[in-house]
Each structure stands twice: as C-alpha cells, then as structure tokens.
mmCIF file of the N, C-alpha and C atoms, coordinates in Angstrom:
data_MODEL
# 
_entry.id   MODEL 
# 
loop_
_atom_site.group_PDB 
_atom_site.id 
_atom_site.type_symbol 
_atom_site.label_atom_id 
_atom_site.label_alt_id 
_atom_site.label_comp_id 
_atom_site.label_asym_id 
_atom_site.label_entity_id 
_atom_site.label_seq_id 
_atom_site.pdbx_PDB_ins_code 
_atom_site.Cartn_x 
_atom_site.Cartn_y 
_atom_site.Cartn_z 
_atom_site.occupancy 
_atom_site.B_iso_or_equiv 
_atom_site.pdbx_formal_charge 
_atom_site.auth_seq_id 
_atom_site.auth_comp_id 
_atom_site.auth_asym_id 
_atom_site.auth_atom_id 
_atom_site.pdbx_PDB_model_num 
ATOM 1   N N  . UNK A 1 1  ? 7.044  9.498  -1.644  1.00 0.00 ? 1  UNK A N  1 
ATOM 2   C CA . UNK A 1 1  ? 6.369  8.322  -2.162  1.00 0.00 ? 1  UNK A CA 1 
ATOM 3   C C  . UNK A 1 1  ? 7.037  8.211  -3.662  1.00 0.00 ? 1  UNK A C  1 
ATOM 4   N N  . UNK A 1 2  ? 7.853  7.154  -3.944  1.00 0.00 ? 2  UNK A N  1 
ATOM 5   C CA . UNK A 1 2  ? 8.216  6.926  -5.416  1.00 0.00 ? 2  UNK A CA 1 
ATOM 6   C C  . UNK A 1 2  ? 7.506  6.641  -6.256  1.00 0.00 ? 2  UNK A C  1 
ATOM 7   N N  . UNK A 1 3  ? 7.894  7.458  -7.475  1.00 0.00 ? 3  UNK A N  1 
ATOM 8   C CA . UNK A 1 3  ? 7.077  7.203  -8.932  1.00 0.00 ? 3  UNK A CA 1 
ATOM 9   C C  . UNK A 1 3  ? 7.639  6.279  -9.735  1.00 0.00 ? 3  UNK A C  1 
ATOM 10  N N  . UNK A 1 4  ? 6.954  5.613  -10.659 1.00 0.00 ? 4  UNK A N  1 
ATOM 11  C CA . UNK A 1 4  ? 7.264  4.945  -11.711 1.00 0.00 ? 4  UNK A CA 1 
ATOM 12  C C  . UNK A 1 4  ? 8.347  5.593  -12.615 1.00 0.00 ? 4  UNK A C  1 
ATOM 13  N N  . UNK A 1 5  ? 9.341  5.197  -13.440 1.00 0.00 ? 5  UNK A N  1 
ATOM 14  C CA . UNK A 1 5  ? 10.208 5.826  -14.476 1.00 0.00 ? 5  UNK A CA 1 
ATOM 15  C C  . UNK A 1 5  ? 9.283  6.415  -15.728 1.00 0.00 ? 5  UNK A C  1 
ATOM 16  N N  . UNK A 1 6  ? 8.179  5.406  -15.679 1.00 0.00 ? 6  UNK A N  1 
ATOM 17  C CA . UNK A 1 6  ? 7.174  5.980  -16.615 1.00 0.00 ? 6  UNK A CA 1 
ATOM 18  C C  . UNK A 1 6  ? 6.555  7.127  -16.456 1.00 0.00 ? 6  UNK A C  1 
ATOM 19  N N  . UNK A 1 7  ? 5.974  7.133  -15.254 1.00 0.00 ? 7  UNK A N  1 
ATOM 20  C CA . UNK A 1 7  ? 5.424  8.524  -14.775 1.00 0.00 ? 7  UNK A CA 1 
ATOM 21  C C  . UNK A 1 7  ? 6.372  9.654  -14.994 1.00 0.00 ? 7  UNK A C  1 
ATOM 22  N N  . UNK A 1 8  ? 7.562  9.370  -14.309 1.00 0.00 ? 8  UNK A N  1 
ATOM 23  C CA . UNK A 1 8  ? 8.569  10.893 -14.570 1.00 0.00 ? 8  UNK A CA 1 
ATOM 24  C C  . UNK A 1 8  ? 9.136  11.165 -15.776 1.00 0.00 ? 8  UNK A C  1 
ATOM 25  N N  . UNK A 1 9  ? 9.133  10.193 -16.633 1.00 0.00 ? 9  UNK A N  1 
ATOM 26  C CA . UNK A 1 9  ? 9.329  10.445 -18.045 1.00 0.00 ? 9  UNK A CA 1 
ATOM 27  C C  . UNK A 1 9  ? 8.230  11.397 -18.710 1.00 0.00 ? 9  UNK A C  1 
ATOM 28  N N  . UNK A 1 10 ? 6.953  10.858 -18.762 1.00 0.00 ? 10 UNK A N  1 
ATOM 29  C CA . UNK A 1 10 ? 5.952  11.587 -18.875 1.00 0.00 ? 10 UNK A CA 1 
ATOM 30  C C  . UNK A 1 10 ? 5.738  13.098 -18.311 1.00 0.00 ? 10 UNK A C  1 
ATOM 31  N N  . UNK A 1 11 ? 5.997  13.222 -17.066 1.00 0.00 ? 11 UNK A N  1 
ATOM 32  C CA . UNK A 1 11 ? 5.877  14.312 -16.369 1.00 0.00 ? 11 UNK A CA 1 
ATOM 33  C C  . UNK A 1 11 ? 7.138  15.379 -16.982 1.00 0.00 ? 11 UNK A C  1 
ATOM 34  N N  . UNK A 1 12 ? 8.310  14.823 -17.071 1.00 0.00 ? 12 UNK A N  1 
ATOM 35  C CA . UNK A 1 12 ? 9.287  15.694 -17.696 1.00 0.00 ? 12 UNK A CA 1 
ATOM 36  C C  . UNK A 1 12 ? 9.004  16.113 -19.006 1.00 0.00 ? 12 UNK A C  1 
ATOM 37  N N  . UNK A 1 13 ? 8.529  15.286 -19.939 1.00 0.00 ? 13 UNK A N  1 
ATOM 38  C CA . UNK A 1 13 ? 8.308  15.607 -21.098 1.00 0.00 ? 13 UNK A CA 1 
ATOM 39  C C  . UNK A 1 13 ? 7.013  16.594 -21.491 1.00 0.00 ? 13 UNK A C  1 
ATOM 40  N N  . UNK A 1 14 ? 5.983  16.545 -20.862 1.00 0.00 ? 14 UNK A N  1 
ATOM 41  C CA . UNK A 1 14 ? 4.953  17.499 -20.903 1.00 0.00 ? 14 UNK A CA 1 
ATOM 42  C C  . UNK A 1 14 ? 4.857  18.657 -19.949 1.00 0.00 ? 14 UNK A C  1 
ATOM 43  N N  . UNK A 1 15 ? 5.514  18.703 -18.897 1.00 0.00 ? 15 UNK A N  1 
ATOM 44  C CA . UNK A 1 15 ? 5.640  19.805 -18.097 1.00 0.00 ? 15 UNK A CA 1 
ATOM 45  C C  . UNK A 1 15 ? 5.940  21.103 -18.633 1.00 0.00 ? 15 UNK A C  1 
ATOM 46  N N  . UNK A 1 16 ? 5.053  22.159 -18.488 1.00 0.00 ? 16 UNK A N  1 
ATOM 47  C CA . UNK A 1 16 ? 5.307  23.479 -19.030 1.00 0.00 ? 16 UNK A CA 1 
ATOM 48  C C  . UNK A 1 16 ? 5.790  24.412 -17.894 1.00 0.00 ? 16 UNK A C  1 
ATOM 49  N N  . UNK A 1 17 ? 5.123  24.258 -16.849 1.00 0.00 ? 17 UNK A N  1 
ATOM 50  C CA . UNK A 1 17 ? 5.536  25.172 -15.617 1.00 0.00 ? 17 UNK A CA 1 
ATOM 51  C C  . UNK A 1 17 ? 5.451  26.495 -15.721 1.00 0.00 ? 17 UNK A C  1 
ATOM 52  N N  . UNK A 1 18 ? 5.921  27.211 -14.849 1.00 0.00 ? 18 UNK A N  1 
ATOM 53  C CA . UNK A 1 18 ? 5.933  28.916 -14.782 1.00 0.00 ? 18 UNK A CA 1 
ATOM 54  C C  . UNK A 1 18 ? 7.464  28.860 -15.421 1.00 0.00 ? 18 UNK A C  1 
ATOM 55  N N  . UNK A 1 19 ? 7.494  30.356 -16.047 1.00 0.00 ? 19 UNK A N  1 
ATOM 56  C CA . UNK A 1 19 ? 8.547  30.548 -16.583 1.00 0.00 ? 19 UNK A CA 1 
ATOM 57  C C  . UNK A 1 19 ? 9.451  31.239 -15.539 1.00 0.00 ? 19 UNK A C  1 
ATOM 58  N N  . UNK A 1 20 ? 10.831 31.171 -15.728 1.00 0.00 ? 20 UNK A N  1 
ATOM 59  C CA . UNK A 1 20 ? 12.040 31.293 -14.872 1.00 0.00 ? 20 UNK A CA 1 
ATOM 60  C C  . UNK A 1 20 ? 12.730 30.120 -14.390 1.00 0.00 ? 20 UNK A C  1 
ATOM 61  N N  . UNK A 1 21 ? 13.753 30.574 -13.535 1.00 0.00 ? 21 UNK A N  1 
ATOM 62  C CA . UNK A 1 21 ? 14.687 29.481 -13.115 1.00 0.00 ? 21 UNK A CA 1 
ATOM 63  C C  . UNK A 1 21 ? 13.772 28.594 -12.151 1.00 0.00 ? 21 UNK A C  1 
ATOM 64  N N  . UNK A 1 22 ? 14.078 27.505 -12.043 1.00 0.00 ? 22 UNK A N  1 
ATOM 65  C CA . UNK A 1 22 ? 13.790 26.613 -10.984 1.00 0.00 ? 22 UNK A CA 1 
ATOM 66  C C  . UNK A 1 22 ? 14.324 25.210 -10.990 1.00 0.00 ? 22 UNK A C  1 
ATOM 67  N N  . UNK A 1 23 ? 14.208 24.645 -9.767  1.00 0.00 ? 23 UNK A N  1 
ATOM 68  C CA . UNK A 1 23 ? 14.919 23.272 -9.899  1.00 0.00 ? 23 UNK A CA 1 
ATOM 69  C C  . UNK A 1 23 ? 13.625 22.199 -9.414  1.00 0.00 ? 23 UNK A C  1 
ATOM 70  N N  . UNK A 1 24 ? 13.534 20.946 -9.788  1.00 0.00 ? 24 UNK A N  1 
ATOM 71  C CA . UNK A 1 24 ? 12.593 20.127 -9.800  1.00 0.00 ? 24 UNK A CA 1 
ATOM 72  C C  . UNK A 1 24 ? 13.221 18.851 -9.411  1.00 0.00 ? 24 UNK A C  1 
ATOM 73  N N  . UNK A 1 25 ? 12.715 18.133 -8.460  1.00 0.00 ? 25 UNK A N  1 
ATOM 74  C CA . UNK A 1 25 ? 13.204 16.823 -7.981  1.00 0.00 ? 25 UNK A CA 1 
ATOM 75  C C  . UNK A 1 25 ? 12.230 15.867 -8.029  1.00 0.00 ? 25 UNK A C  1 
ATOM 76  N N  . UNK A 1 26 ? 12.269 14.725 -8.862  1.00 0.00 ? 26 UNK A N  1 
ATOM 77  C CA . UNK A 1 26 ? 11.274 13.584 -8.824  1.00 0.00 ? 26 UNK A CA 1 
ATOM 78  C C  . UNK A 1 26 ? 11.947 12.127 -8.426  1.00 0.00 ? 26 UNK A C  1 
ATOM 79  N N  . UNK A 1 27 ? 11.481 11.508 -7.561  1.00 0.00 ? 27 UNK A N  1 
ATOM 80  C CA . UNK A 1 27 ? 12.134 10.073 -7.186  1.00 0.00 ? 27 UNK A CA 1 
ATOM 81  C C  . UNK A 1 27 ? 11.204 9.090  -7.733  1.00 0.00 ? 27 UNK A C  1 
ATOM 82  N N  . UNK A 1 28 ? 12.136 7.995  -8.177  1.00 0.00 ? 28 UNK A N  1 
ATOM 83  C CA . UNK A 1 28 ? 11.299 6.651  -8.609  1.00 0.00 ? 28 UNK A CA 1 
ATOM 84  C C  . UNK A 1 28 ? 11.803 5.770  -7.699  1.00 0.00 ? 28 UNK A C  1 
ATOM 85  N N  . UNK A 1 29 ? 11.298 4.531  -7.791  1.00 0.00 ? 29 UNK A N  1 
ATOM 86  C CA . UNK A 1 29 ? 11.623 3.489  -7.003  1.00 0.00 ? 29 UNK A CA 1 
ATOM 87  C C  . UNK A 1 29 ? 13.174 2.915  -6.947  1.00 0.00 ? 29 UNK A C  1 
ATOM 88  N N  . UNK A 1 30 ? 13.821 3.539  -8.189  1.00 0.00 ? 30 UNK A N  1 
ATOM 89  C CA . UNK A 1 30 ? 15.268 3.189  -8.387  1.00 0.00 ? 30 UNK A CA 1 
ATOM 90  C C  . UNK A 1 30 ? 16.299 4.274  -8.469  1.00 0.00 ? 30 UNK A C  1 
ATOM 91  N N  . UNK A 1 31 ? 15.590 5.546  -8.876  1.00 0.00 ? 31 UNK A N  1 
ATOM 92  C CA . UNK A 1 31 ? 16.360 6.775  -9.230  1.00 0.00 ? 31 UNK A CA 1 
ATOM 93  C C  . UNK A 1 31 ? 15.725 7.802  -8.838  1.00 0.00 ? 31 UNK A C  1 
ATOM 94  N N  . UNK A 1 32 ? 16.601 8.857  -8.884  1.00 0.00 ? 32 UNK A N  1 
ATOM 95  C CA . UNK A 1 32 ? 16.020 10.329 -8.665  1.00 0.00 ? 32 UNK A CA 1 
ATOM 96  C C  . UNK A 1 32 ? 16.377 11.225 -9.897  1.00 0.00 ? 32 UNK A C  1 
ATOM 97  N N  . UNK A 1 33 ? 15.608 12.163 -10.144 1.00 0.00 ? 33 UNK A N  1 
ATOM 98  C CA . UNK A 1 33 ? 15.801 13.065 -11.221 1.00 0.00 ? 33 UNK A CA 1 
ATOM 99  C C  . UNK A 1 33 ? 15.930 14.388 -10.640 1.00 0.00 ? 33 UNK A C  1 
ATOM 100 N N  . UNK A 1 34 ? 16.652 15.257 -11.216 1.00 0.00 ? 34 UNK A N  1 
ATOM 101 C CA . UNK A 1 34 ? 16.824 16.870 -10.863 1.00 0.00 ? 34 UNK A CA 1 
ATOM 102 C C  . UNK A 1 34 ? 16.937 17.395 -12.038 1.00 0.00 ? 34 UNK A C  1 
ATOM 103 N N  . UNK A 1 35 ? 15.911 18.462 -12.400 1.00 0.00 ? 35 UNK A N  1 
ATOM 104 C CA . UNK A 1 35 ? 15.918 19.076 -13.624 1.00 0.00 ? 35 UNK A CA 1 
ATOM 105 C C  . UNK A 1 35 ? 16.134 20.400 -13.140 1.00 0.00 ? 35 UNK A C  1 
ATOM 106 N N  . UNK A 1 36 ? 17.096 21.047 -13.856 1.00 0.00 ? 36 UNK A N  1 
ATOM 107 C CA . UNK A 1 36 ? 17.530 22.472 -13.357 1.00 0.00 ? 36 UNK A CA 1 
ATOM 108 C C  . UNK A 1 36 ? 17.200 23.308 -14.708 1.00 0.00 ? 36 UNK A C  1 
ATOM 109 N N  . UNK A 1 37 ? 16.470 24.191 -14.462 1.00 0.00 ? 37 UNK A N  1 
ATOM 110 C CA . UNK A 1 37 ? 15.991 25.053 -15.800 1.00 0.00 ? 37 UNK A CA 1 
ATOM 111 C C  . UNK A 1 37 ? 16.574 26.876 -15.253 1.00 0.00 ? 37 UNK A C  1 
ATOM 112 N N  . UNK A 1 38 ? 17.278 27.100 -16.264 1.00 0.00 ? 38 UNK A N  1 
ATOM 113 C CA . UNK A 1 38 ? 17.843 28.311 -16.074 1.00 0.00 ? 38 UNK A CA 1 
ATOM 114 C C  . UNK A 1 38 ? 18.214 29.073 -17.388 1.00 0.00 ? 38 UNK A C  1 
ATOM 115 N N  . UNK A 1 39 ? 18.146 30.194 -17.667 1.00 0.00 ? 39 UNK A N  1 
ATOM 116 C CA . UNK A 1 39 ? 18.272 30.858 -18.624 1.00 0.00 ? 39 UNK A CA 1 
ATOM 117 C C  . UNK A 1 39 ? 17.727 30.336 -20.061 1.00 0.00 ? 39 UNK A C  1 
ATOM 118 N N  . UNK A 1 40 ? 16.536 29.769 -19.988 1.00 0.00 ? 40 UNK A N  1 
ATOM 119 C CA . UNK A 1 40 ? 16.010 29.150 -21.190 1.00 0.00 ? 40 UNK A CA 1 
ATOM 120 C C  . UNK A 1 40 ? 16.521 27.859 -21.416 1.00 0.00 ? 40 UNK A C  1 
ATOM 121 N N  . UNK A 1 41 ? 17.466 27.290 -20.593 1.00 0.00 ? 41 UNK A N  1 
ATOM 122 C CA . UNK A 1 41 ? 18.126 26.064 -20.715 1.00 0.00 ? 41 UNK A CA 1 
ATOM 123 C C  . UNK A 1 41 ? 17.643 25.065 -19.574 1.00 0.00 ? 41 UNK A C  1 
ATOM 124 N N  . UNK A 1 42 ? 17.238 23.884 -20.130 1.00 0.00 ? 42 UNK A N  1 
ATOM 125 C CA . UNK A 1 42 ? 17.049 22.653 -19.327 1.00 0.00 ? 42 UNK A CA 1 
ATOM 126 C C  . UNK A 1 42 ? 17.913 21.514 -18.987 1.00 0.00 ? 42 UNK A C  1 
ATOM 127 N N  . UNK A 1 43 ? 18.564 21.162 -17.820 1.00 0.00 ? 43 UNK A N  1 
ATOM 128 C CA . UNK A 1 43 ? 19.325 19.854 -17.893 1.00 0.00 ? 43 UNK A CA 1 
ATOM 129 C C  . UNK A 1 43 ? 18.677 19.326 -16.694 1.00 0.00 ? 43 UNK A C  1 
ATOM 130 N N  . UNK A 1 44 ? 18.819 17.823 -17.176 1.00 0.00 ? 44 UNK A N  1 
ATOM 131 C CA . UNK A 1 44 ? 18.444 16.926 -16.244 1.00 0.00 ? 44 UNK A CA 1 
ATOM 132 C C  . UNK A 1 44 ? 19.397 15.809 -15.799 1.00 0.00 ? 44 UNK A C  1 
ATOM 133 N N  . UNK A 1 45 ? 19.449 15.669 -14.643 1.00 0.00 ? 45 UNK A N  1 
ATOM 134 C CA . UNK A 1 45 ? 20.473 14.780 -13.846 1.00 0.00 ? 45 UNK A CA 1 
ATOM 135 C C  . UNK A 1 45 ? 19.776 13.668 -13.151 1.00 0.00 ? 45 UNK A C  1 
ATOM 136 N N  . UNK A 1 46 ? 20.365 12.408 -13.442 1.00 0.00 ? 46 UNK A N  1 
ATOM 137 C CA . UNK A 1 46 ? 19.868 11.260 -12.649 1.00 0.00 ? 46 UNK A CA 1 
ATOM 138 C C  . UNK A 1 46 ? 20.997 11.033 -11.426 1.00 0.00 ? 46 UNK A C  1 
ATOM 139 N N  . UNK A 1 47 ? 20.209 10.351 -10.546 1.00 0.00 ? 47 UNK A N  1 
ATOM 140 C CA . UNK A 1 47 ? 20.929 10.020 -9.449  1.00 0.00 ? 47 UNK A CA 1 
ATOM 141 C C  . UNK A 1 47 ? 20.464 8.563  -8.789  1.00 0.00 ? 47 UNK A C  1 
ATOM 142 N N  . UNK A 1 48 ? 21.271 7.639  -8.638  1.00 0.00 ? 48 UNK A N  1 
ATOM 143 C CA . UNK A 1 48 ? 20.795 6.206  -7.981  1.00 0.00 ? 48 UNK A CA 1 
ATOM 144 C C  . UNK A 1 48 ? 20.435 6.454  -6.540  1.00 0.00 ? 48 UNK A C  1 
ATOM 145 N N  . UNK A 1 49 ? 21.134 7.329  -5.924  1.00 0.00 ? 49 UNK A N  1 
ATOM 146 C CA . UNK A 1 49 ? 20.645 7.539  -4.319  1.00 0.00 ? 49 UNK A CA 1 
ATOM 147 C C  . UNK A 1 49 ? 19.692 8.699  -4.270  1.00 0.00 ? 49 UNK A C  1 
ATOM 148 N N  . UNK A 1 50 ? 18.547 9.030  -3.346  1.00 0.00 ? 50 UNK A N  1 
ATOM 149 C CA . UNK A 1 50 ? 17.876 10.132 -3.458  1.00 0.00 ? 50 UNK A CA 1 
ATOM 150 C C  . UNK A 1 50 ? 18.555 10.980 -2.701  1.00 0.00 ? 50 UNK A C  1 
ATOM 151 N N  . UNK A 1 51 ? 19.432 10.823 -1.477  1.00 0.00 ? 51 UNK A N  1 
ATOM 152 C CA . UNK A 1 51 ? 20.110 11.612 -0.758  1.00 0.00 ? 51 UNK A CA 1 
ATOM 153 C C  . UNK A 1 51 ? 21.215 12.267 -1.622  1.00 0.00 ? 51 UNK A C  1 
ATOM 154 N N  . UNK A 1 52 ? 21.785 11.898 -2.541  1.00 0.00 ? 52 UNK A N  1 
ATOM 155 C CA . UNK A 1 52 ? 22.708 12.668 -3.373  1.00 0.00 ? 52 UNK A CA 1 
ATOM 156 C C  . UNK A 1 52 ? 21.947 13.576 -4.545  1.00 0.00 ? 52 UNK A C  1 
ATOM 157 N N  . UNK A 1 53 ? 20.689 13.217 -4.797  1.00 0.00 ? 53 UNK A N  1 
ATOM 158 C CA . UNK A 1 53 ? 19.794 14.028 -5.775  1.00 0.00 ? 53 UNK A CA 1 
ATOM 159 C C  . UNK A 1 53 ? 19.514 15.159 -4.803  1.00 0.00 ? 53 UNK A C  1 
ATOM 160 N N  . UNK A 1 54 ? 19.386 14.992 -3.468  1.00 0.00 ? 54 UNK A N  1 
ATOM 161 C CA . UNK A 1 54 ? 18.516 16.246 -2.706  1.00 0.00 ? 54 UNK A CA 1 
ATOM 162 C C  . UNK A 1 54 ? 19.809 16.959 -2.467  1.00 0.00 ? 54 UNK A C  1 
ATOM 163 N N  . UNK A 1 55 ? 20.935 16.372 -2.094  1.00 0.00 ? 55 UNK A N  1 
ATOM 164 C CA . UNK A 1 55 ? 22.146 17.535 -1.868  1.00 0.00 ? 55 UNK A CA 1 
ATOM 165 C C  . UNK A 1 55 ? 22.529 17.991 -3.331  1.00 0.00 ? 55 UNK A C  1 
ATOM 166 N N  . UNK A 1 56 ? 22.457 17.690 -4.353  1.00 0.00 ? 56 UNK A N  1 
ATOM 167 C CA . UNK A 1 56 ? 22.704 18.189 -5.756  1.00 0.00 ? 56 UNK A CA 1 
ATOM 168 C C  . UNK A 1 56 ? 21.700 19.489 -5.899  1.00 0.00 ? 56 UNK A C  1 
ATOM 169 N N  . UNK A 1 57 ? 20.504 19.136 -5.722  1.00 0.00 ? 57 UNK A N  1 
ATOM 170 C CA . UNK A 1 57 ? 19.187 20.106 -5.942  1.00 0.00 ? 57 UNK A CA 1 
ATOM 171 C C  . UNK A 1 57 ? 19.507 21.056 -4.853  1.00 0.00 ? 57 UNK A C  1 
ATOM 172 N N  . UNK A 1 58 ? 19.590 20.912 -3.592  1.00 0.00 ? 58 UNK A N  1 
ATOM 173 C CA . UNK A 1 58 ? 20.237 22.073 -2.755  1.00 0.00 ? 58 UNK A CA 1 
ATOM 174 C C  . UNK A 1 58 ? 21.143 22.834 -2.965  1.00 0.00 ? 58 UNK A C  1 
ATOM 175 N N  . UNK A 1 59 ? 22.254 22.364 -3.283  1.00 0.00 ? 59 UNK A N  1 
ATOM 176 C CA . UNK A 1 59 ? 23.187 23.438 -4.000  1.00 0.00 ? 59 UNK A CA 1 
ATOM 177 C C  . UNK A 1 59 ? 22.982 24.081 -5.206  1.00 0.00 ? 59 UNK A C  1 
ATOM 178 N N  . UNK A 1 60 ? 22.149 23.400 -6.133  1.00 0.00 ? 60 UNK A N  1 
ATOM 179 C CA . UNK A 1 60 ? 21.584 24.281 -7.215  1.00 0.00 ? 60 UNK A CA 1 
ATOM 180 C C  . UNK A 1 60 ? 20.683 25.424 -6.761  1.00 0.00 ? 60 UNK A C  1 
ATOM 181 N N  . UNK A 1 61 ? 19.722 25.112 -5.805  1.00 0.00 ? 61 UNK A N  1 
ATOM 182 C CA . UNK A 1 61 ? 18.797 26.103 -5.434  1.00 0.00 ? 61 UNK A CA 1 
ATOM 183 C C  . UNK A 1 61 ? 19.659 27.280 -4.745  1.00 0.00 ? 61 UNK A C  1 
ATOM 184 N N  . UNK A 1 62 ? 20.630 26.935 -3.736  1.00 0.00 ? 62 UNK A N  1 
ATOM 185 C CA . UNK A 1 62 ? 21.215 27.935 -3.338  1.00 0.00 ? 62 UNK A CA 1 
ATOM 186 C C  . UNK A 1 62 ? 22.014 28.703 -4.261  1.00 0.00 ? 62 UNK A C  1 
ATOM 187 N N  . UNK A 1 63 ? 22.472 28.394 -5.254  1.00 0.00 ? 63 UNK A N  1 
ATOM 188 C CA . UNK A 1 63 ? 23.298 28.860 -6.367  1.00 0.00 ? 63 UNK A CA 1 
ATOM 189 C C  . UNK A 1 63 ? 22.463 29.973 -7.129  1.00 0.00 ? 63 UNK A C  1 
ATOM 190 N N  . UNK A 1 64 ? 21.172 29.546 -7.432  1.00 0.00 ? 64 UNK A N  1 
ATOM 191 C CA . UNK A 1 64 ? 20.303 30.287 -8.099  1.00 0.00 ? 64 UNK A CA 1 
ATOM 192 C C  . UNK A 1 64 ? 19.399 31.135 -7.175  1.00 0.00 ? 64 UNK A C  1 
ATOM 193 N N  . UNK A 1 65 ? 19.658 31.016 -5.853  1.00 0.00 ? 65 UNK A N  1 
ATOM 194 C CA . UNK A 1 65 ? 18.984 31.581 -5.027  1.00 0.00 ? 65 UNK A CA 1 
ATOM 195 C C  . UNK A 1 65 ? 17.294 31.705 -5.221  1.00 0.00 ? 65 UNK A C  1 
ATOM 196 N N  . UNK A 1 66 ? 16.989 30.574 -5.131  1.00 0.00 ? 66 UNK A N  1 
ATOM 197 C CA . UNK A 1 66 ? 15.390 30.032 -5.166  1.00 0.00 ? 66 UNK A CA 1 
ATOM 198 C C  . UNK A 1 66 ? 15.173 29.784 -3.909  1.00 0.00 ? 66 UNK A C  1 
ATOM 199 N N  . UNK A 1 67 ? 13.573 29.969 -3.550  1.00 0.00 ? 67 UNK A N  1 
ATOM 200 C CA . UNK A 1 67 ? 13.185 29.788 -2.223  1.00 0.00 ? 67 UNK A CA 1 
ATOM 201 C C  . UNK A 1 67 ? 13.064 28.330 -1.897  1.00 0.00 ? 67 UNK A C  1 
ATOM 202 N N  . UNK A 1 68 ? 12.705 27.281 -2.916  1.00 0.00 ? 68 UNK A N  1 
ATOM 203 C CA . UNK A 1 68 ? 12.402 25.957 -2.987  1.00 0.00 ? 68 UNK A CA 1 
ATOM 204 C C  . UNK A 1 68 ? 12.666 25.282 -4.109  1.00 0.00 ? 68 UNK A C  1 
ATOM 205 N N  . UNK A 1 69 ? 12.878 23.867 -3.710  1.00 0.00 ? 69 UNK A N  1 
ATOM 206 C CA . UNK A 1 69 ? 12.709 22.885 -4.774  1.00 0.00 ? 69 UNK A CA 1 
ATOM 207 C C  . UNK A 1 69 ? 11.281 22.527 -5.060  1.00 0.00 ? 69 UNK A C  1 
ATOM 208 N N  . UNK A 1 70 ? 10.960 22.200 -6.319  1.00 0.00 ? 70 UNK A N  1 
ATOM 209 C CA . UNK A 1 70 ? 9.958  21.823 -6.744  1.00 0.00 ? 70 UNK A CA 1 
ATOM 210 C C  . UNK A 1 70 ? 9.812  20.302 -6.821  1.00 0.00 ? 70 UNK A C  1 
ATOM 211 N N  . UNK A 1 71 ? 8.644  19.636 -6.077  1.00 0.00 ? 71 UNK A N  1 
ATOM 212 C CA . UNK A 1 71 ? 8.448  18.323 -6.380  1.00 0.00 ? 71 UNK A CA 1 
ATOM 213 C C  . UNK A 1 71 ? 6.784  18.326 -6.820  1.00 0.00 ? 71 UNK A C  1 
ATOM 214 N N  . UNK A 1 72 ? 6.765  17.238 -7.656  1.00 0.00 ? 72 UNK A N  1 
ATOM 215 C CA . UNK A 1 72 ? 5.233  17.010 -8.048  1.00 0.00 ? 72 UNK A CA 1 
ATOM 216 C C  . UNK A 1 72 ? 4.237  16.573 -6.811  1.00 0.00 ? 72 UNK A C  1 
# 
C-alpha cells in the first residue's frame, strides 16, 4: 500500500527505531525511499520505481548480512 510523501517524511524524521544496522524501505504513490543505517550513519536514497528501490535494498541487506528489510 503506497503512503503519501508527507507520511514518509514524518516517519523518517521521527523514527528512532532499535539500535544497530538496518535497512528500511517506504513507498509512496510516486517514489520509494530506502534508508540505510550503519555505523551510526544514516543515508536515505530515493527511487522513482519501487522495483529499483527493492533491488537496491536487497543488495544492501546482503552486504550488511541482515535478516530482513524493515517496512512500516
């Protein structure tokens, strides 16, 4: 289910989550966002196509050896 961009921004701005590396993916009606948290650093990537975002998130998940991609 796509989320509005306003919802995504609010989620990314306030989410404190658990500590440690993680990959998060959130989709809106026009974009998909992937947040990579690793070594106390946060990077957010945006994609037009959800499939590109999912492929990127999967590569990051494998690189970090995480069990899953988190979605709200």
